N, C-alpha and C positions, 0 to 999 in steps of 0.2 A: 504555952505560945508556939504559934507556927513561924516556923523558922522560913529566910528568903528563900529559894529556891538553889541559892547558888551555896549556901551555907546548909542544906538539905542534904545529909550523908546519901541518902538513898536516889538522890535527883540525877546523877550522872548515870546509875546505871538504867533508870528509867528513859533515858535519851539514849542509850545506846542500844536498847530492846525495841523502842520504836523505829529507830533508823535500820536495824537489820530486819526487822520485818517490812518496812519499805522497802528496803533494799533486795530481799527474798521476792516480795512481788512483783518488783521492776524485772529481777532475773527472770522469772516466772513467765511473765508476759511477752517478753523478749524471747524465750526459749521456745515459746507456744508462734509467735508470731512467724521466728525464723524456720521452725517447722511446716508451716502451713506454706510460707513460700519457696521452700524444697519441693512440697507434693506438688505446689501450681506450677511450678518450673519443668517437673516429672509431666504431668499430664500435659502441660502445652508441648512438651518435645516431641510426644508420640503423637499429635495431632498432625492432619496432611498441612501442609503448607500453605495450600489457599487457606486455610482460617487462621492462622497465623502469622502471612506476609503480606502486606496492603502494598501496590501499586500505585505510585503518588507521581510517576514521569510522564511527560508530557505525551509521549510518543505508545504510553502502556508498554513498557519494554518487556517488563518482569509478567505480563497477562497472557493468558491462553483465549483465543478468539473463540465465538461460537461455531465458527466452520473447523475446527478442530474437534472440537467437543462432539461435532454432529459426527464426523469421520471415526472419532474414537469409540463412540457409543455404538456404533453400528458393526464394530468387530464380532466376528464369530471364530475367529481363529487365532493363537497365541504367537504374539509377536515380542522378538527380543533388539534391545536396541543396545549396541555392544559401545562402550565408550572408551574409546583408546587415548588412555592419559597417563603419563608417569606420575608418582607419587609426588605430593605437593605443587604439581603443575595443571590442578582443576582450572579452570575458568568458570569464575561465579556465576557469570551470568549462562552461561551452558549447564552449569550444576542448578541452576534454579530452575530452569526449563524442561531439565529431564525429570526433576523431583516432580512437575506438574504433572508429567505425561506417564509418570511410574503411579501418581494417586489417582488420575482419572478412570482407571481401567484395570481390573485383573487380568484383561490378556495381554497386558502390557508389563515389560521387566527390564529392569535396565541393569547392565553388569559391566563393570570396570574391568578392562583389562589393559595390565601396565606391561608396555613393549618390552620392558628391561626383562619381565618374568617370564613373558609369551612370545618372544623374539620372532616368530614367523608365524603368528595368528593370521595378521591381515593377509598373507601372500595366497590365501585360498577366497579371499574376495576382491582382491584389486593387486594390480603391477604395480601401481604408483607409491613414492614412497609416503608414507601417511605422518602426518604431522599430529602434535599432541591435540587431543580435544578433537578429533575426528572422529564419525559415528559410523556404527555400519548397521545397518535396519535389516533384520532378518524374518522372514516367515515359511518354515518348509523349506523347498527346495529355491525360493527366488531371495535374492538379497541385494541391496541397496547401499553403496559405500556414500558417503558424504564428506568430503573434504572439509577439511577447517576453513581454507578460502572460500569454500559455497556458505558459510554460517554466516561470515563477516564480510560484506561486499565494499568495493571502493570503488568507488569513481570520480574523475578529472570534472570538474565544473568549468565547460568552458566559457561561462560568464567572469569567471574568478583568476582568468588566467593562471592557471594550475594548481588552484585551490583543490583539493580531495575531497568528495564527500565521502560519509561513511555510513552504513546500515546494516542494521543486524536480521538475517533472515533464517533463525535458528527454526521458528517454528513452521516457515513454510516450508523449507527445505525436510524437516522432518517429517511433516503430515504428509506431503507430496510422497517421500519414501514409503511410510508407511501403507498410502494409497496403493500406491506403484506394487508391493510385496502382496498386498492381499486381493488383488484385483486379475481375475479371469482374463478380462477383455478390457482394452486402452481403445479411446475413442480414436477413429481413422478420421484424420485431416488429410482432403486430395487437393492435390495444388494442381491447377491445371497449366498445361505448355503447348506448346506449337505456334504460339504466336507474340515469339521473343521475348516472355516474360522474365522478369529480373529474378535475380537469386534472394532468396529470402535474408535479411539481414543478421547479422551474427546475434545481435540482442534479442530479437525477436524469436530464433530457430532456439537460442538456450533457453527461455522462457517457457518454448514450447515442451523442451525438454523436460525439465524440472514440472509442467503440470501434466506430465504422463501422456502426452498428445502425440501418436504416431503420424508421421505422414509420407505418403505414396503420391507419384506424379502419375497423370492421365492426360493422355490424348483423347478428344473427343472423336478425332477421325478414326480409330481403331476399336471404338466399342459402338455397340447398338444402343446402351441405355447405360446410366451412370450407376456406379456397381452399388448393390444393396446394402454393403458394410460403411457406406460414405454416413459418416457422423456430418459432416462439412465439405462442401466443396468451396477452395478460396481458388479467386483470380487475383495474381499481382502482379501489375506494372505490366500490361500487355503492351508492345512497342508496333502492333500491329492488330487489325480488327478479326472478330471471329466470323464465321460463315454464315449465313442463314440457316444453313443446317443443324451447326451448332447451338447458335442461340436457341432454336424449336425444340431443340433437346433440354436445354437449359430451362426453357419454358414448364414442360413437361417435367420435369425433375422437382421445379418449386411448386406445379400444381398437384404433385404427389407428397407435399409434405417434406422438399427437400428443405436444405439449408444453404446458402449461399452467402460469403463474405466475401465483396470487391474492393479491390483498390486501384482504381483506373483514372488517370487525369489526365491532362492535355499530350498529345504526341507530336513530335515533329515529321513534316512532310505525310500526314496520313491522318486519318480520323477514326473515332471507335464508333461511328452512325448504327453497326449494326447492335453490337454489344449493349448501346444505350438507348435501344428499342426496349430492352428489357424493363426499365423504367418508365416508358410511356405507356406500357399497359396499366400501369398504376397512379397515371396523374402526374408523373414530372418527367420536365422535360429539360434537357441539357444546353444550356447558353452557352454559343461559339464564343472561343477566345480564351482567356485565361482573367481570372478574377484580378481585379486590382484592389486594395483596401484604400480608400480615403481617411479615415478615420483614425488620426494617430493612436487612440488606444486600443487600436485593433489589430494591428502588425507591427512584429518584432524586428530586430537588427535596422531599423531606417528602411526597410525592405518592404515595400506596400503588397509584394508578393509573397511573404511569409505571412500569413494570415492567422491571429489569435480571436478565432470567434467564440460568440458566444454559445453557452451550453444551456439546450432543454434541458429540464429534469426528465430522468427515466431512469431505470435501471443499470444502463450501460453509463450513463454521465453520473447518476447522483455519487460514487463514491469519489470521484474527481473533485466535484463541485464541494462534497463535506470537508475535503480537507486543503482547497483553494489550489489546485493545482490545473494548469493551463496548458492544454495541446497546441502544438504549432502545424500549422497546414499549409505547405510549401508549393507551390504551383499546381494552382486546382481549378477544376471546372467547376463554372455556378449552375447549382441545381433550383428549378423555379416549382413549388408544389401547388398544383392546382385545385387538388383536393383529392381524398380519397374515393379509389375506385370501388367500384361494387366489390364486395368480395375481398377486400383487403382494407388496411389500416395502414396510413402513411405517417410518419415522426419525423420531424426534422430535430437532428439529436444537434448537429454544429450548425449556426447561422452568422452570416457577416452581420455588419451595421449596415444601416440605412444608407450609408454614403457609398458603400461598394457599387463596382461598375465592373462589367466584362471587357477588354480590351480584346477586338475582334479579330487584331491582327496577332495575337495570339507571342509564340515565341520571334515573329519579326518585328515586335514594340521596339522603340524607338526613345517613348518618353512614358512616363508614369500618368503623366496629367491625361485628364479626358478627352476625347476628339470626337468629332462628329461620327457618327455610326457605332458607337461605343453602347453596350447595352445597361441598363442602368438597374442595379440591385434593389432590393437585398435579394442575396442568394443563400440555399442550404448548401454545404460543404460535405455534409454527412448527412445520410437518410435510414431509417429503419421501415419494412414493409412487412408487415405481418396478415397472413394470408388465412381467411377463416377457417380453410383447411388442412391449416397446422405447418404450411410453405411460410420460411421464413427469409429474409434477408436483410444484410446490411451493408452500407455502400457508401467507402469514402472516395470525393472525385480528387484526389490525390495519389501519383505514382510514387511521392516520393516520403508519404506521409510515416513510414516503419524505418527511413533512412535514419543510421545510427545517429550519424552527426544532429540531428533533428530531434531524435529521439532525446538525445545528451541536452540540448540547448532547452527541450521541455520538462529535463527533471525527471526522464522517464514516464511522464503522463502520455505519448503516443502510444507506446507499448501497451502500458496500463488500459488504456480505452480500448485497444483493439482486444486483448483477452477478456475483458468483460465483456466485449460483443460477441468474440467466438465462445464464452462461456453460458452465453445467453442463448446461441445459435445450436450449441451440441448439448446442451440439456445442463443446469445448474450441476458443477458438480463443487462440492465445499473445499477441495483440497486447492482449487484454481484461485479460490477469491482469496485467498492470503497472500499479501505483499509486505516487503521487507519494512523493517520500522527505523526510521532515521536515528541516528545517533550524534549527530551534529546539535549544537546550543542554538538555542532559539533567542533572538536578541531584539531586543524592544526597539524599532526605529521612531523617532520624532524628527519632526522639522524644524530649524532653527529657533524660529519665532517663540515655537515651545520650548525649547531648551532654557532660551534667554530667560523666559517667564517663571521656570521650576528654578534657575539659579538665583536669581534677585528674590524668588519669594523665600529660600530656602538659607540661602546666606545673610539677607537682608531685615525681611519682613520678619521670620521666626523670631530670630534671634532679638530684635526690637520687641516683639509682644511679651517674650520673657523678661527681658530686662524692665517691661512697665509693671507687667505682675508682681516681680519681684520689690520692686519700689512701692508700689502701693500695701505689697503685705510689710515692708517693714515701715511704713509709715501710721500704718493702722494700728501696729503692736506697741510702739512708741506712743502714741496716744492714748493707748488703752492702759499704759504704764503709770502716762501721769493724771487721770483721772483720779477724782476723792473717792475713797471706799466707802 
């Protein structure tokens, strides 16, 4: 007679054996999975960070641009980046960035230097007090010190009553430093003098230094020709006109493939007729007076002289268009382009609205309203001229375009646009095109009607829909329970 399982004397041992086998199998599988995870973690840990970390930040804060890759890939000499930092004081963003540089090229090595262990190390490179997470880039006998304050930039936003905007410029600073220490010759920017030119604004000067552009002054009255090593000649905010002889020298310079950057607008008690005759050679004429914008969407601060022009797509303006930045052009001369002259291509970079006009009274104007004799727009306030023989000129018709105040109001767009123009004029250099990355939060801004609609939908409509669905499900189940089988 077959006994029930619970009365079978061997039943307990069988169950124990089966349980033991099942447990051993589960333990073995767990051990194998754990071992695989350990192996995978070890393999992943030795992979470069470019393959294991993904940048999902809106400003691509943790990514390296193609410009840096071009500079680094062209290295033929060894570059050392000294990271000055105390133990456990490493900035994670700087650390991530340095890891990427280290993995980009065998010519780059990152070396930590703890100031507690090497207290005098930085003295051979700089006299400044070196903060944690500062950097020193060295190649041979050349070196460049990057202060921590040059990596994180803070600027007061004049729109927000003291609010400070922050940006991260680590990549720009490091790539610029690498470009500096490996370069035998740096671009030469000559600044014209002798006509009451204004000094370059501080922000623009600092950007030139960061981009490794050396500046020298030049008076055309003391030379027969513009020096051959001039990569670009800049005319910034002259208060008096050039002589005809100087203008002829500039014409010859352009015809010989020279590069010219001009920022010249209306001047008080004088005119710049000779200087503006340079543009007339290429079918561009300057209107008398100062441009006034009548379209509210095209000027700032309720001041029709502070123009917010349209940007035409070009290599110079495209980076600002992509990032939704808007330059501000204050107190400008209106330019009219009649067409490209023979042997040259003229591009309107910045243009006013169709409602703009030029007040012929200039600085003597007493009203922003259009009066009899004022000239109808639209106008260009920045143009690019490219000659077939290689000469090139970019002209901004405002002497105040680079002013630090207006640049701050434009969130840096004015200086960025000028640097884009300069980069094109002296020849595209990858290190010049890297701009700082914003650390500010981006907020979704919606109008009041949309906000009210969202509130009603989220607080009223959706809960009612869910309640109705719930009631329907309950009623359906009760009906099913009372249906006959």
